[in-house]
C-alpha positions as a printed Julia matrix, in Angstrom:
64×3 Matrix{Float64}:
  0.01  -0.02  -0.01
  1.32   3.44  -0.96
  1.19   6.21   1.62
  0.29   9.77   0.76
  3.0   12.14   1.85
  2.03  14.7    4.48
  1.97  18.25   3.47
  4.73  19.81   5.55
  5.25  23.01   3.58
  4.22  26.06   5.47
  1.89  28.29   3.51
  3.8   31.28   2.23
  2.35  34.74   2.28
  1.53  34.69  -1.4
 -0.45  31.45  -0.97
 -2.37  32.89   1.94
 -3.31  35.98   0.07
 -4.49  33.94  -2.92
 -6.49  31.52  -0.83
 -7.8   33.66   2.02
 -8.22  37.01   0.21
 -8.95  35.52  -3.19
 -6.29  37.7   -4.78
 -4.96  36.85  -8.23
 -1.25  35.96  -8.38
 -0.53  39.38  -9.83
 -2.37  41.14  -7.02
 -0.72  39.06  -4.36
  2.73  39.78  -5.88
  1.95  43.53  -6.06
  0.83  43.56  -2.41
  3.95  41.74  -1.27
  6.13  44.07  -3.35
  4.54  47.07  -1.63
  5.06  45.51   1.76
  8.72  44.95   0.96
  9.08  48.58  -0.09
  7.65  49.64   3.22
 10.12  47.49   5.12
 13.01  48.69   3.03
 11.95  52.25   3.83
 12.29  51.51   7.5
  8.91  50.17   8.58
  8.79  47.36  11.13
  8.1   44.08   9.31
  5.76  42.88  12.06
  3.72  46.04  11.82
  3.59  45.8    8.0
  2.28  42.24   8.19
 -0.33  43.23  10.75
 -1.44  46.46   9.14
 -1.35  45.32   5.47
 -2.47  41.74   5.77
 -3.8   41.17   9.31
 -1.19  38.52   9.82
  1.16  37.57  12.64
  4.94  37.73  12.24
  4.97  34.11  10.96
  5.41  35.4    7.4
  8.15  37.99   8.1
 10.7   36.13   5.89
  8.39  36.57   2.91
  8.72  40.35   3.05
 12.28  40.89   4.23
């Protein structure tokens, strides 16, 4: 009998935006690019995630 592998990959920010917010890939990419610009301009990544996406810092590596 063949076992189905478990899904161990954590959902990345892009996937969350597409699934949860029903964004297109292009919309999600644009939103993430804007969040990255904010972080590069000096904004706190945790605050950007919360304010822009309503998410906890779990996704910080997707915007830094």
